[in-house]
Backbone as CSV, one residue per row, in Angstrom:
resi,resn,N_x,N_y,N_z,CA_x,CA_y,CA_z,C_x,C_y,C_z
1,UNK,97.694,140.887,127.625,97.353,139.942,126.558,98.363,138.805,126.504
2,UNK,99.667,139.133,126.650,100.696,138.095,126.588,100.466,137.035,127.648
3,UNK,100.293,137.453,128.908,100.124,136.503,129.988,98.827,135.718,129.843
4,UNK,97.777,136.366,129.317,96.484,135.701,129.135,96.599,134.577,128.125
5,UNK,97.225,134.859,126.980,97.384,133.840,125.953,98.285,132.718,126.442
6,UNK,99.382,133.085,127.099,100.313,132.069,127.605,99.606,131.130,128.571
7,UNK,98.838,131.699,129.512,98.145,130.876,130.493,97.115,129.983,129.816
8,UNK,96.430,130.508,128.799,95.414,129.735,128.090,96.029,128.524,127.423
9,UNK,97.152,128.730,126.706,97.815,127.629,126.011,98.290,126.580,126.997
10,UNK,98.895,127.014,128.109,99.420,126.071,129.098,98.303,125.219,129.695
11,UNK,97.183,125.862,130.049,96.080,125.119,130.641,95.536,124.090,129.666
12,UNK,95.390,124.476,128.384,94.896,123.534,127.376,95.836,122.352,127.250
13,UNK,97.145,122.600,127.238,98.109,121.513,127.122,98.062,120.609,128.348
14,UNK,97.836,121.193,129.518,97.725,120.388,130.736,96.584,119.390,130.603
15,UNK,95.436,119.863,130.120,94.290,118.969,129.973,94.612,117.837,129.017
16,UNK,95.300,118.164,127.934,95.670,117.127,126.980,96.685,116.178,127.606
17,UNK,97.651,116.744,128.304,98.690,115.914,128.891,98.182,114.966,129.960
18,UNK,97.107,115.338,130.658,96.615,114.502,131.740,95.635,113.437,131.270
19,UNK,95.527,113.232,129.974,94.664,112.178,129.452,95.362,110.824,129.556
20,UNK,95.782,110.450,130.761,96.400,109.146,130.974,95.585,108.405,132.017
21,UNK,95.338,107.113,131.826,94.527,106.358,132.766,95.072,104.948,132.908
22,UNK,94.540,104.231,133.877,95.018,102.872,134.124,94.596,101.913,133.022
23,UNK,93.737,102.353,132.090,93.312,101.499,130.985,94.337,101.462,129.865
24,UNK,95.461,102.130,130.054,96.478,102.175,129.003,96.938,100.777,128.627
25,UNK,97.134,100.576,127.319,97.563,99.292,126.793,99.014,99.377,126.352
26,UNK,99.541,98.259,125.874,100.884,98.246,125.313,100.956,99.238,124.169
27,UNK,102.093,99.932,124.060,102.226,100.962,123.033,102.379,100.367,121.639
28,UNK,101.354,100.534,120.825,101.412,100.181,119.412,101.143,101.396,118.540
29,UNK,101.240,102.595,119.134,100.773,103.800,118.447,101.874,104.757,117.996
30,UNK,103.047,104.746,118.628,104.104,105.675,118.223,105.461,105.003,118.372
31,UNK,106.476,105.623,117.792,107.821,105.060,117.808,108.848,106.183,117.727
32,UNK,110.120,105.805,117.807,111.199,106.779,117.667,111.102,107.463,116.297
33,UNK,111.476,108.739,116.250,111.529,109.460,114.982,110.232,110.114,114.553
34,UNK,109.190,109.997,115.345,107.921,110.623,114.977,107.966,112.136,115.219
35,UNK,107.320,112.901,114.331,107.218,114.350,114.479,105.792,114.786,114.176
36,UNK,105.216,115.578,115.075,103.892,116.144,114.886,103.984,117.659,114.935
37,UNK,103.304,118.318,114.009,103.314,119.779,113.950,101.889,120.288,114.131
38,UNK,101.728,121.253,115.048,100.418,121.835,115.330,100.444,123.350,115.133
39,UNK,99.314,123.882,114.711,99.116,125.328,114.639,98.181,125.743,115.760
40,UNK,98.556,126.793,116.475,97.728,127.328,117.545,97.160,128.661,117.088
41,UNK,95.841,128.768,117.081,95.181,129.984,116.610,94.402,130.624,117.745
42,UNK,94.445,131.944,117.758,93.642,132.722,118.705,92.705,133.588,117.883
43,UNK,91.417,133.232,117.902,90.475,133.934,117.037,90.811,133.682,115.579
44,UNK,90.993,134.763,114.818,91.320,134.648,113.394,92.831,134.644,113.146
45,UNK,93.642,134.706,114.196,95.077,134.857,114.029,95.812,133.547,114.329
46,UNK,96.856,133.255,113.552,97.771,132.161,113.853,98.744,132.671,114.916
47,UNK,98.566,132.221,116.149,99.322,132.767,117.271,100.649,132.062,117.505
48,UNK,100.694,130.738,117.252,101.909,129.990,117.577,101.901,128.658,116.836
49,UNK,103.054,127.996,116.874,103.127,126.629,116.381,103.827,125.773,117.426
50,UNK,103.462,124.502,117.445,104.064,123.564,118.389,104.530,122.330,117.634
51,UNK,105.761,121.881,117.933,106.306,120.664,117.333,106.574,119.659,118.437
52,UNK,106.149,118.422,118.208,106.379,117.346,119.161,107.260,116.315,118.478
53,UNK,108.457,116.115,119.003,109.478,115.311,118.325,109.981,114.202,119.241
54,UNK,109.891,112.952,118.781,110.524,111.838,119.465,111.885,111.614,118.810
55,UNK,112.941,111.633,119.599,114.283,111.473,119.041,114.390,110.145,118.281
56,UNK,115.242,110.077,117.257,115.276,108.914,116.358,115.831,107.629,116.954
57,UNK,116.323,107.661,118.188,116.833,106.441,118.825,116.428,106.424,120.291
58,UNK,116.289,105.233,120.856,115.996,105.088,122.280,117.181,105.599,123.087
59,UNK,116.900,106.362,124.155,117.946,106.991,124.965,117.905,106.415,126.383
60,UNK,119.032,105.941,126.926,119.020,105.435,128.304,118.982,106.582,129.315
61,UNK,118.178,106.403,130.380,118.170,107.343,131.503,118.122,106.523,132.785
62,UNK,119.149,106.675,133.616,119.286,105.852,134.830,119.167,104.369,134.506
63,UNK,119.822,103.980,133.418,119.871,102.581,132.971,118.520,102.033,132.522
64,UNK,117.578,102.931,132.226,116.282,102.508,131.709,116.116,103.046,130.288
65,UNK,115.602,102.222,129.346,115.395,102.712,127.982,114.225,103.693,127.935
66,UNK,114.434,104.834,127.301,113.384,105.850,127.243,113.254,106.445,125.849
67,UNK,112.061,106.954,125.586,111.866,107.845,124.453,112.204,109.258,124.931
68,UNK,113.142,109.927,124.255,113.400,111.330,124.584,112.503,112.171,123.685
69,UNK,111.561,112.854,124.315,110.532,113.585,123.578,110.651,115.075,123.880
70,UNK,110.648,115.881,122.826,110.718,117.329,122.977,109.499,117.988,122.361
71,UNK,108.996,118.999,123.063,107.917,119.834,122.549,108.454,121.253,122.428
72,UNK,108.378,121.803,121.224,108.863,123.153,120.966,107.688,124.065,120.651
73,UNK,107.632,125.220,121.293,106.583,126.195,121.041,107.173,127.535,120.671
74,UNK,106.597,128.168,119.652,107.123,129.453,119.180,105.983,130.304,118.660
75,UNK,105.982,131.588,119.013,104.946,132.489,118.546,105.140,132.822,117.070
76,UNK,104.016,133.204,116.422,104.019,133.506,114.992,103.405,134.876,114.729
77,UNK,103.657,135.417,113.523,102.990,136.624,113.049,103.080,137.778,114.024
78,UNK,101.936,138.458,114.229,101.933,139.626,115.112,102.227,139.232,116.553
79,UNK,102.035,137.956,116.889,102.278,137.515,118.261,103.770,137.381,118.555
80,UNK,104.622,137.518,117.510,106.060,137.537,117.749,106.467,138.727,118.601
81,UNK,105.584,139.738,118.640,105.855,140.894,119.493,105.970,140.468,120.955
82,UNK,105.296,139.353,121.311,105.333,138.862,122.683,106.498,137.893,122.886
83,UNK,107.053,137.358,121.829,108.201,136.451,121.794,108.131,135.329,122.821
84,UNK,107.759,134.173,122.341,107.776,132.956,123.146,108.563,131.897,122.395
85,UNK,109.547,131.306,123.049,110.348,130.245,122.445,110.651,129.222,123.547
86,UNK,109.798,128.213,123.642,109.861,127.271,124.758,110.235,125.867,124.290
87,UNK,110.854,125.112,125.182,111.170,123.704,124.934,110.828,122.914,126.200
88,UNK,109.817,122.064,126.085,109.432,121.174,127.165,109.819,119.769,126.740
89,UNK,110.351,118.972,127.655,110.779,117.636,127.265,110.611,116.611,128.363
90,UNK,110.720,115.344,127.964,110.555,114.261,128.922,111.287,113.019,128.441
91,UNK,111.882,112.279,129.387,112.434,110.954,129.124,111.381,109.947,129.587
92,UNK,110.739,109.287,128.635,109.562,108.461,128.915,109.913,106.986,128.784
93,UNK,109.646,106.226,129.824,109.932,104.797,129.845,109.261,104.110,128.649
94,UNK,110.040,103.338,127.874,109.507,102.733,126.666,108.497,101.624,126.956
95,UNK,108.562,101.029,128.146,107.651,99.938,128.479,106.396,100.432,129.187
96,UNK,106.569,101.326,130.170,105.442,101.744,131.004,104.872,103.104,130.621
97,UNK,105.543,103.831,129.748,105.099,105.160,129.288,104.852,106.070,130.494
98,UNK,105.825,106.141,131.381,105.824,107.065,132.507,107.128,107.859,132.465
99,UNK,107.141,109.080,133.004,108.342,109.911,132.926,109.365,109.556,133.995
100,UNK,110.631,109.518,133.601,111.724,109.396,134.565,112.373,110.749,134.818
101,UNK,112.271,111.625,133.836,112.875,112.955,133.966,112.173,113.890,132.995
102,UNK,111.921,115.111,133.423,111.321,116.103,132.524,112.014,117.439,132.715
103,UNK,111.821,118.326,131.748,112.481,119.632,131.811,111.670,120.681,131.073
104,UNK,111.877,121.924,131.497,111.261,123.078,130.834,112.326,124.152,130.639
105,UNK,112.603,124.482,129.400,113.478,125.600,129.071,112.585,126.675,128.456
106,UNK,112.323,127.710,129.206,111.342,128.717,128.802,112.031,130.053,128.552
107,UNK,111.729,130.637,127.409,112.239,131.964,127.060,111.086,132.779,126.492
108,UNK,110.625,133.740,127.261,109.475,134.557,126.874,109.810,136.022,127.145
109,UNK,110.233,136.712,126.078,110.715,138.076,126.259,111.966,138.063,127.109
110,UNK,111.975,138.811,128.181,113.133,138.841,129.088,113.068,137.743,130.146
111,UNK,111.950,137.042,130.201,111.774,136.008,131.218,112.377,134.690,130.746
112,UNK,113.162,134.057,131.625,113.741,132.750,131.339,113.555,131.841,132.542
113,UNK,113.337,130.566,132.252,113.216,129.586,133.326,113.781,128.266,132.857
114,UNK,114.574,127.631,133.698,115.160,126.329,133.405,114.867,125.423,134.596
115,UNK,113.923,124.501,134.408,113.491,123.626,135.489,113.598,122.170,135.063
116,UNK,114.083,121.329,135.961,114.207,119.905,135.682,113.619,119.103,136.828
117,UNK,112.907,118.022,136.479,112.231,117.192,137.478,112.647,115.736,137.279
118,UNK,113.091,115.099,138.345,113.401,113.680,138.311,112.342,112.934,139.117
119,UNK,111.743,111.908,138.494,110.659,111.159,139.126,111.180,109.836,139.692
120,UNK,110.885,109.601,140.958,111.182,108.327,141.613,109.835,107.665,141.884
121,UNK,109.376,106.864,140.932,108.042,106.283,141.050,107.967,105.249,142.168
122,UNK,109.064,104.552,142.421,109.060,103.529,143.460,108.858,104.140,144.840
123,UNK,109.544,105.265,145.081,109.436,105.933,146.379,108.431,107.082,146.376
124,UNK,107.729,107.246,145.245,106.669,108.256,145.111,107.174,109.653,145.481
125,UNK,108.205,110.046,144.769,108.819,111.343,145.051,109.305,111.994,143.762
126,UNK,109.141,113.304,143.679,109.657,114.078,142.554,110.640,115.118,143.089
127,UNK,111.823,115.197,142.472,112.828,116.184,142.859,112.869,117.258,141.780
128,UNK,112.575,118.487,142.175,112.512,119.610,141.238,113.728,120.505,141.452
129,UNK,114.468,120.725,140.363,115.647,121.596,140.436,115.466,122.780,139.495
130,UNK,115.717,123.968,140.025,115.656,125.194,139.240,117.075,125.698,139.019
131,UNK,117.428,125.934,137.755,118.772,126.398,137.404,118.770,127.908,137.133
132,UNK,119.971,128.481,137.155,120.087,129.913,136.884,119.858,130.188,135.396
133,UNK,119.846,131.479,135.027,119.533,131.879,133.658,120.526,131.327,132.650
134,UNK,121.753,131.064,133.101,122.794,130.558,132.189,122.876,129.035,132.174
135,UNK,121.988,128.378,132.918,121.923,126.918,132.937,123.223,126.305,133.465
136,UNK,123.823,126.931,134.469,125.085,126.439,135.007,124.980,125.973,136.448
137,UNK,124.191,126.669,137.266,124.135,126.341,138.681,122.695,126.117,139.133
138,UNK,122.540,125.180,140.075,121.232,124.932,140.676,120.986,126.000,141.745
139,UNK,119.871,126.702,141.625,119.572,127.759,142.595,118.484,127.322,143.585
140,UNK,117.808,126.210,143.276,116.765,125.736,144.192,116.506,124.247,143.944
141,UNK,116.405,123.476,145.027,116.056,122.056,144.944,114.973,121.755,145.963
142,UNK,113.872,121.135,145.489,112.773,120.786,146.377,112.254,119.395,146.038
143,UNK,111.739,118.713,147.072,111.171,117.385,146.896,109.674,117.437,147.172
144,UNK,108.924,116.640,146.377,107.473,116.644,146.508,106.945,115.219,146.466
145,UNK,105.950,114.902,147.300,105.322,113.577,147.223,104.442,113.500,145.971
146,UNK,104.421,112.342,145.318,103.621,112.151,144.110,102.952,110.780,144.158
147,UNK,101.840,110.619,143.457,101.252,109.279,143.323,102.169,108.398,142.479
148,UNK,102.087,107.100,142.659,102.870,106.182,141.843,102.486,106.325,140.379
149,UNK,103.485,106.275,139.507,103.273,106.322,138.058,102.573,107.587,137.585
150,UNK,102.780,108.689,138.297,102.204,109.964,137.879,102.826,110.394,136.549
151,UNK,102.105,111.196,135.778,102.589,111.686,134.486,103.016,113.147,134.575
152,UNK,103.874,113.562,133.637,104.067,114.987,133.418,103.266,115.356,132.163
153,UNK,103.334,116.609,131.749,102.519,117.047,130.620,102.899,116.323,129.335
154,UNK,104.191,116.229,129.051,104.635,115.624,127.789,104.362,114.127,127.777
155,UNK,104.739,113.419,128.849,104.527,111.973,128.867,103.043,111.628,128.818
156,UNK,102.221,112.439,129.482,100.790,112.196,129.480,100.189,112.275,128.096
157,UNK,100.718,113.175,127.271,100.275,113.309,125.880,100.443,111.987,125.146
158,UNK,101.566,111.311,125.381,101.829,110.056,124.676,101.153,108.869,125.355
159,UNK,100.991,108.951,126.677,100.258,107.894,127.369,98.816,107.829,126.861
160,UNK,98.263,108.985,126.530,96.925,109.050,125.938,96.798,108.108,124.751
161,UNK,97.836,108.030,123.974,97.772,107.275,122.726,97.887,105.763,122.930
162,UNK,98.078,105.324,124.165,98.072,103.886,124.446,96.729,103.421,125.011
163,UNK,95.800,104.351,125.189,94.510,104.013,125.782,93.631,103.218,124.821
164,UNK,92.862,102.296,125.358,91.871,101.564,124.580,90.548,102.329,124.672
165,UNK,90.349,103.289,123.787,89.175,104.153,123.857,87.893,103.463,123.432
166,UNK,88.028,102.313,122.800,86.825,101.583,122.383,86.025,101.097,123.588
167,UNK,86.646,101.086,124.763,85.960,100.647,125.976,85.040,101.722,126.541
168,UNK,85.220,102.968,126.108,84.454,104.062,126.679,83.055,104.146,126.076
169,UNK,82.095,104.558,126.909,80.738,104.819,126.462,80.409,106.290,126.709
170,UNK,79.453,106.798,125.956,79.081,108.204,126.092,78.752,108.523,127.545
171,UNK,79.384,109.584,128.052,79.155,110.021,129.423,80.113,109.439,130.435
172,UNK,80.939,108.457,130.056,81.910,107.877,130.987,82.858,108.946,131.510
173,UNK,83.144,108.887,132.800,84.077,109.820,133.429,85.370,109.098,133.777
174,UNK,86.487,109.777,133.554,87.804,109.223,133.834,88.534,110.186,134.764
175,UNK,89.006,109.700,135.903,89.766,110.535,136.826,91.241,110.476,136.455
176,UNK,91.856,111.636,136.332,93.222,111.748,135.832,94.113,112.465,136.847
177,UNK,95.396,112.104,136.898,96.343,112.776,137.787,97.658,113.054,137.067
178,UNK,98.317,114.126,137.451,99.600,114.463,136.860,100.340,115.464,137.735
179,UNK,101.643,115.603,137.494,102.479,116.526,138.272,102.971,117.635,137.364
180,UNK,102.680,118.880,137.744,103.102,120.034,136.960,103.278,121.238,137.868
181,UNK,104.383,121.966,137.652,104.635,123.208,138.381,104.548,123.001,139.895
182,UNK,105.204,121.911,140.355,105.344,121.599,141.767,104.040,121.176,142.445
183,UNK,103.031,120.802,141.667,101.768,120.380,142.251,101.225,119.143,141.560
184,UNK,100.464,118.349,142.320,99.741,117.212,141.758,98.331,117.667,141.429
185,UNK,97.917,117.419,140.180,96.599,117.833,139.733,95.718,116.605,139.497
186,UNK,94.451,116.745,139.817,93.456,115.723,139.512,92.334,116.378,138.726
187,UNK,91.934,115.735,137.641,90.882,116.292,136.813,90.054,115.150,136.232
188,UNK,88.806,115.441,135.940,87.926,114.429,135.355,87.669,114.741,133.882
189,UNK,87.772,113.689,133.071,87.482,113.798,131.645,86.201,113.040,131.338
190,UNK,85.423,113.571,130.396,84.201,112.887,129.974,84.294,112.483,128.511
191,UNK,83.954,111.215,128.245,83.890,110.738,126.863,82.558,111.204,126.280
192,UNK,82.625,111.942,125.164,81.426,112.559,124.612,80.791,111.747,123.483
193,UNK,81.593,111.432,122.462,81.020,110.811,121.266,82.141,110.489,120.287
194,UNK,81.750,109.995,119.125,82.662,109.859,117.985,82.113,110.689,116.840
195,UNK,83.006,111.283,116.050,82.571,112.040,114.890,83.693,112.114,113.870
196,UNK,83.342,112.448,112.641,84.324,112.586,111.565,84.854,114.010,111.568
197,UNK,86.168,114.158,111.366,86.791,115.476,111.392,87.775,115.607,110.238
198,UNK,87.768,116.773,109.583,88.697,117.056,108.490,89.885,117.850,109.023
199,UNK,91.098,117.430,108.649,92.309,118.106,109.094,93.237,118.336,107.909
200,UNK,94.324,119.003,108.176,95.315,119.266,107.133,96.002,117.985,106.653
201,UNK,95.944,116.922,107.446,96.601,115.661,107.064,95.591,114.590,106.649
202,UNK,94.320,114.980,106.521,93.321,114.021,106.070,92.054,114.054,106.900
203,UNK,91.110,113.199,106.541,89.834,113.085,107.238,89.859,111.848,108.130
204,UNK,89.405,112.019,109.375,89.489,110.940,110.358,88.174,110.759,111.095
205,UNK,87.883,109.522,111.473,86.932,109.276,112.544,87.676,109.579,113.841
206,UNK,87.014,110.277,114.760,87.719,110.728,115.954,86.874,110.539,117.210
207,UNK,87.563,110.269,118.317,86.940,110.265,119.627,86.923,111.709,120.137
208,UNK,85.836,112.088,120.795,85.707,113.447,121.323,85.647,113.363,122.840
209,UNK,86.548,114.088,123.516,86.637,114.088,124.969,86.624,115.523,125.479
210,UNK,86.176,115.688,126.729,86.117,117.033,127.297,86.356,116.985,128.795
211,UNK,87.255,117.830,129.315,87.468,117.886,130.763,86.342,118.648,131.447
212,UNK,86.027,118.242,132.665,85.054,118.971,133.483,85.829,119.990,134.306
213,UNK,85.589,121.262,134.043,86.388,122.334,134.634,85.530,123.185,135.563
214,UNK,85.959,123.403,136.803,85.221,124.311,137.694,85.162,125.718,137.109
215,UNK,84.164,126.475,137.482,84.036,127.845,136.984,85.281,128.645,137.358
216,UNK,85.785,129.415,136.395,86.983,130.216,136.628,86.967,131.419,135.701
217,UNK,88.001,132.246,135.805,88.058,133.490,135.031,88.703,133.323,133.670
218,UNK,89.130,132.112,133.328,89.829,131.884,132.075,88.907,131.351,130.984
219,UNK,88.071,130.361,131.336,87.198,129.727,130.343,85.753,130.187,130.523
220,UNK,84.944,129.987,129.449,83.516,130.325,129.532,82.671,129.116,129.138
221,UNK,81.512,129.006,129.780,80.592,127.934,129.467,80.941,126.637,130.165
222,UNK,80.035,125.654,130.051,80.280,124.344,130.625,81.140,123.509,129.683
223,UNK,82.079,122.775,130.239,83.004,121.938,129.462,83.549,122.719,128.256
224,UNK,84.293,123.789,128.520,84.758,124.684,127.451,85.904,124.144,126.603
225,UNK,86.550,123.050,127.031,87.671,122.485,126.279,87.241,121.155,125.655
226,UNK,87.483,121.009,124.347,87.136,119.783,123.627,88.370,119.264,122.907
227,UNK,88.583,117.942,122.961,89.745,117.311,122.342,89.275,116.224,121.379
228,UNK,89.843,116.213,120.164,89.553,115.182,119.170,90.792,114.298,119.001
229,UNK,90.613,112.969,119.106,91.708,112.011,118.976,91.342,111.008,117.883
230,UNK,92.270,110.751,116.969,91.970,109.883,115.824,91.649,108.458,116.255
231,UNK,90.612,107.901,115.635,90.221,106.516,115.884,90.949,105.618,114.890
232,UNK,92.243,105.446,115.127,93.060,104.548,114.316,94.204,104.034,115.179
233,UNK,95.136,103.324,114.593,96.228,102.751,115.366,97.151,103.807,115.964
234,UNK,97.252,104.977,115.328,98.175,106.005,115.802,97.604,106.851,116.937
235,UNK,96.278,106.955,117.024,95.613,107.737,118.080,96.227,109.139,118.218
236,UNK,96.242,109.877,117.134,96.836,111.214,117.129,95.840,112.243,117.666
237,UNK,96.229,113.079,118.630,95.398,114.237,118.972,95.326,115.165,117.755
238,UNK,94.143,115.329,117.225,93.972,116.069,115.974,93.643,117.537,116.190
239,UNK,92.891,117.815,117.249,92.433,119.189,117.443,92.026,119.397,118.895
240,UNK,92.269,120.610,119.385,91.783,121.042,120.694,91.107,122.391,120.509
241,UNK,89.939,122.546,121.073,89.236,123.822,121.000,88.873,124.261,122.409
242,UNK,89.215,125.498,122.743,88.937,126.040,124.068,88.172,127.349,123.947
243,UNK,87.042,127.436,124.637,86.270,128.665,124.681,86.770,129.500,125.858
244,UNK,87.359,130.643,125.543,87.914,131.509,126.572,86.939,132.629,126.905
245,UNK,87.170,133.263,128.028,86.350,134.415,128.392,86.463,135.484,127.322
246,UNK,87.665,135.633,126.770,87.887,136.553,125.660,88.336,135.744,124.454
247,UNK,87.436,135.498,123.500,87.784,134.776,122.280,87.870,133.276,122.476
248,UNK,88.552,132.608,121.554,88.704,131.156,121.608,90.094,130.764,121.131
249,UNK,90.535,129.603,121.565,91.861,129.101,121.225,91.701,127.752,120.535
250,UNK,92.363,127.584,119.395,92.292,126.330,118.652,93.698,125.810,118.398
251,UNK,93.876,124.506,118.558,95.140,123.857,118.268,94.852,122.729,117.287
252,UNK,95.403,122.810,116.062,95.095,121.843,115.015,96.372,121.242,114.440
253,UNK,96.305,119.947,114.108,97.467,119.290,113.531,97.664,119.736,112.090
254,UNK,98.923,119.980,111.714,99.239,120.443,110.370,100.077,119.434,109.595
255,UNK,100.864,118.617,110.303,101.724,117.659,109.620,102.081,116.536,110.598
256,UNK,102.315,115.349,110.054,102.717,114.205,110.878,103.711,113.364,110.083
257,UNK,104.899,113.127,110.659,105.935,112.345,110.007,106.379,111.196,110.909
258,UNK,106.887,110.148,110.289,107.429,109.025,111.043,106.422,108.268,111.879
259,UNK,105.163,108.235,111.428,104.137,107.526,112.190,104.411,106.029,112.216
260,UNK,104.069,105.425,113.305,104.308,103.998,113.463,103.426,103.165,112.528
261,UNK,102.183,103.627,112.336,101.222,102.900,111.510,100.782,103.778,110.336
262,UNK,101.036,103.355,109.131,100.665,104.124,107.952,99.323,103.629,107.388
């Protein structure tokens, strides 16, 4: 059950993170100091919570101004028996909204992983370094070819919010690419419709998108993952719903602070 839920959450986040396209516009949707809180539910149970935090000041990385963004995930309630306490992060270029560096600090029961990736977009290369359990020594370094301006999971989440979704029509397909876990992924997203949605932070008109997923042992039905994004200046991902082979997974926004547009 632990591995099943973990894999389900990761796959859902990947789909959300890869919602980046060449139609991205100048960022008018988020700023330093923003915090988003999400609840992750499995069936009738609150399984976990996720916090997405942009540090309160611009941080330089390799002499480039970046947003330092952290995503924290932690299990809740009865799911604490499985113990998950993860921190995923990215240094995202403030102008181009692409990652210069990303990291994963994962602690799940006795399992720990510390991985860091440096992106060289000019030379289309990603350098992945794996550190020991104490975060002191590099135990593995590998280089991988990547497409120019590829996204990681965290940066892709924010790149989504720079998209001009008003250009999309029902049924439009968008080809997406990103780098995760030492691989380049390509996936197609379909624009479905607009609808009104009620959330813990208010009622919104929202864009509805869904990835086209090949048949597999994790999800059930056609287009089993649905994403709702607010139709306003902030373009907040409001909800994700995934139909799993066993049950369903929901990720809903619970709180939003420091928004750029009130």
